[in-house]
N, C-alpha and C positions, 0 to 999 in steps of 0.2 A: 699341549702347549700351542698357544695361538701364535702363528707366524706373522712377522712384519711383512705386509704386502707392499713394499716399496722397492722399485726396480730401477736399475740404471743399465744403459747400453754400453758395454765394454767391447769395442771392436764390432764383431758381428753377433755377439752373444748378449742375451738379456739375462742379467744376473740380479739375484735378490739381495737387498741390503739386510743388515742385521742391526743389533744395538749393542753398545759398549758395556763393559763391566760397570762403568759409572752410571749409566742409565738403569742397569739392573739394581745396583745398590740404592739408587734413588727410589725406584719402585718398591723395593722391599722395605725401605725405611718408611715410606708413606703408608704402606699397608700396616706395618707394625705400630706406627703412631696412631692410626685410626683405631686399631684394636685396643691399644692401651688407653687412649683418651676418651673414646666413645663406646668401647665395648663392642664394636661392630667389625666383623670380618668381611672385608671387601674381596670379591672374587678376582678382581682385576683392577689395575691402576693405570690411569692415563698420565704419561709423563711428557711434558712439553720440552723437547730437546733444543739445545742451542742452534741446531741446524734448521729449526723452524718446523720440524716434523713431529707430530703428536704420535707417541708410541703407546699401544695398549699392551701391558705386560700382565700375564696371569700369575696369581699367587698359588704356589704349589704346596707349601708347607706353612704351618703356623703353630705357635704355642704361646702361653702366657702364664703369668703368676702375679704375686703381690708386687705391684710397682713396676712391672716390666711386660713386654710383649715382643715376640720375634716372628718374622715372616721370611719366606725364601721364595725367590723366583729363579727361573732357569735361563742361562745365557743362550741367546740366539745370535749367531754370527752370520746368518744368511748363507750366501755362497762363498764367503771368505774362509780360507783354511786357517782359522784361528784356533790355537791350542786350547783356549778356554771355552770353546763351543760346547754347550750341553752341561756345563758346570752349574751347580746350585750356588746362588749368591744370597747369603743371609744378612739380615739387619735386625739387631736387637735394640729396642728403644726402652730406656728406663729413666725413671725420675732421678734427679740429682739436686743437691742443695744450691749450687751456684746458678744464678740466672743465665739464660741463654741456651743455645743449642750447640752441642759439642760432638765432633765426629772423630772416631778412633777405629783402629783395626784390630781384629781378633785372629783366630786361627786361619792360616792360609793367606793372610794379607801380609806382605813383607814389611820389614822395618828398614828405614834408611840408616846406613852406617857410615856413609861418606858424604862430604860436602859437595855442593855443586848441582844437586838434583832439585826437583820441583819443591820438595819438602825438606825441612831441616833435619839434621841428624837426630835420631831417636824417634822421629814421627813415623806414623804409619804411612806406607807408600800409597796414599790416596791423593791423587793430584788435585790441583786447585779447582779446576772446573767441576769434577765430580763432587768435591766437598761442597761447593756452592750449590749444586743441584740437590744434593742430599738435604742440606740445611733448608733450602727453599721448600722442598716437599714436606718436610716435618713442620716447618712454620705454617704452611697452608693448612695442614691437618690440625694444628693447635688452634689456629684462628685467634679469637679473642679470649681463649681460655686463660685463666690465671695459673700459669705453670711456673714454678720456681726455676726449673731448668730441666733439660732433657739431654741424655747422652745416647748417641747412636754408635753402636759397634758393628762394623761390617766384617763378616767372616766368609771365607771361601774354602771350605775344608779340602777340596781337591787341589787348592793352590799350592799346598806344601809339595806335592809331587810334580805339579805342572811347572813350578818355578825352574826346575832343572832343564826344561826345554826352552827357556827364555834367556835373555842376557842379564837378568836381574843379579845373579851372583857376581858377574863381572863388574856391574855398575855399583856394587856395594849395597844391594837390597837383599836382605837375608830373611829366610823363614817363610817365603811365599811370593805370590805374584803382586803386581801393581794394579790398582784400580785407576783406569785411564779413560781418556776420551775427551777431545776438545769440542766435538760436534754432537756427541751422543749417539751418532749413527756410524755403523761399520759399513764401509763401501768396499765391495769385493775387489780383489786384486788377482786377476789372471794375467800372467806375464805376457804371453803372446797376444792376448786380446787387448791388453792395456797398451802395448806398443802400437798395435794397429790403430787403436783409438787416438793415440797421440799423433800418429802419422796422418790420420784422416782429418784431424783438427788443423794440422799444419797445411794440408792440401786445400782445405776450405779457405784459409786465410790467404794462401798464395793465389788462389783463383780470384780472390777479391782484389788482387793487385798489391797486397802487402809484401814489401821487400825487406823491411827491418823487423825482425822477430824478437819479441820479449819472451824469455823463458824463465819460469820459476819452478823449483822442485816440488813445492807443496804449499801448505797453508802458511807456514812461517814466511816463506819468500813472497807469497802473494800479499800477505798483510803488510810486510815491510815495504814492498814495491808500491803498494797503493797508499798506505798511511804515512810513510816517511819520505818516499821519493815522489809522491803525487803522480804516479804513472797511471795511464788508462789501461785497466785490466781487461777491457773488451777484446783486445787483440793479443792477449797473453796466452801462452801454452804452458800447462803444467806437465813437466817431464817425469814426475815422480823420481824414481831412482835411475832412470834410463837415459843417462847423459850421452853415452855413445850412440845409441840408436837415434836419439833426437838430433845430434850433430850430423850423423850420416844422412838422415832424411832431409835435413835443411840443405845439405849440399846437393842432393839429387833433385830437390824441388826448385832449386835456383834462388833461394834467399840470398840477399847480398850481405846483410849484416845481422848479427845476433847479439843481444845483451842478456846475460844470465845474472839474475839476482838470487843469491843463495846463501843459506846459513853456513857458518864455518864448519858445523858438524858434517855436512855433506861435501862441501867444497874442499875440505882438507883431504878427503879421500880422492877426489878428482885430481888434486895437486900431486897425489901419489900415484897417478896413472890408473886409478880405479874408475871405470866408466859405467859400472852398475853398482850403485852405492848401497844396495840393500844389505842389512846387517847379516843376512844369511850368506851373502857372497863375500863380503869383506868388511872389516871394522878396524881401520888403521888410523883413526882420527888423531889420537894422542901420540901415536908413534911418528906420524908425519910432523906434528908440531914439535915433538922432542928432537927429531933429527934436524929440523931447520933451526931450532934454538941452539943446538950444539954447533951448527955451522957458523953461527954469529957470536959464539963465545960463551954460551951458558956453561955454568959449572956442572960438574958431575952430579952434585946434590940437586941442582935445579932440574937437570934432565930427569933424574930419578923421580922427583916430585911430579913433573909433567906426565911421565909414564904411569904414575899411580893415580892420576886425576880421573875422577868418575865421568866428567864431561869436558867438552872443549872450553866452556866458560870457566871451569875450575882450573884448567890448564892455562887459560889466558890470565887468570888471577896470579898465577906463579910468574908468568912472563912480565906482568905489570910490576910486581914486587921486585923483580930483578932489573927493571928498566930496559927490558929487551923486547917489548911488545912490537914496536914499530919495525925494528931490525928483523925480527923473526917473520913478521907478516910480509915484509918486503921480499924476503927469501921465498916464502910460501907463494906469493903472488907471481913471482918470476917463474916458479915451477908450474903453477896453474896455467899461466899464459902459454908456456911451452907445451904442456900436454894438450891443451885445447887446440892450439894452432897445428900441432903435429897431426891431430885427428882429422881436421878439415883440410889439411894439405893445400892451403891457399885458395880453396874454393869459395870461401867467404870470410869476412872479417868477424871475429868472435871476441867479445869483451865480457868482463865479469866484474860484478860488485859483490864483495863478501862482507857479511855483517854478523853480529851477535845481538840477540834480543837484549842482553845486559849491557854490552859495550858499544852498540851502534855500528857504524861503518868501520871495518877493519882494514880493508884494502880494495884497490881497484886497478884493473889493467890499464895500459897507457891510453887507449882511446875511449874508455868507459864514460868519463865525465862528458866528453863532447857528444858521444852517441846518446847519452841520457837526455841531454838538452834537446837534441834533434828529434827524440821520440816523444816529446811533449811534456817536458818538465814544467811544473807549475810552482809558483812560490819559491821557497828556499830550497826544499828538497835536498839533494845531495850537497849543494854548495854549503849549507849550514853545518854539515857534518864533516865535509872533506876539505873545504877551502882552508888553507893554512897548513894542511898536511902535505907531506911529500908524496909524490906519485909512487905507489908501492908496487911497481913492476917496471 
């Protein structure tokens, strides 16, 4: 198996990146399409990932018959401790009567059984970005060929067993794992090294004279802060799941103010006092929302629905239907502000803006709007989403 020779520095360690199950499925689909449409077995496929990195993925297995072809590639997670590392990812491409390219899941790929996930109920748990990558690879292989239609079925036989080691059963994904990846690349996660890397990034900013620190947990926060709030991300720090360590380092380094822009999925945990939000440590998102909904008068049935929600967006849908979204988020933001301020113990001003990709800005702590403006807000930004709302803390 050819390894991806792409590295990142995490703390003092040089760690090798890998590629996602979505990239694997795309490569396998491309090879299978080439075999079906041209009768050519390609030994390796080059996949252009959304991260802008071209990945060379070797084909390990292949088979074909009348109107179909199947190829498999092996998952390479690099230095990341991913449970799917080494698993074979298969893609079967076959002709179908309906025009277009269709993507479905086979053995070892889970099925969505609850609302609120990336895919609708009944669909294979192949997220939007991998679906797009798979379709693009097959379309490139087809070229100008006159094809009535092509069906791509992704299978990960080991996924049936691996699913038990993931949160899929709790999320309402049954029968296998999910095909994931927003960037196509797996970036290694070593906790100690990653925290050191975050602290080093903060030290660099502080040495440049930065006193107001913008913090985002990851890609969702970064995209929202940049795209919706028009913030300059050159001086932003990604804290991943390590809110406590980031707050502690900010105090020690002498930052004066911090603005956190985070998705409700992570920030609900912080509101519950969880300062390491990795799912292996704690997952109390809907429990926190249910508790605060109960505090503001939600019925027992509504609380039960929130507790049964697969995602925070699904829980928010319940709150909106009950007319309790703002009251609940006001309570959540009060708790969030309390937990953040307790952690820093007066050493700096810490504010937060909480959002959902579906519902936009959900809440903000008392000084967040003013701090946002002082940190370089352009255009409408927060004002277009928050002006007219009550301060939710």
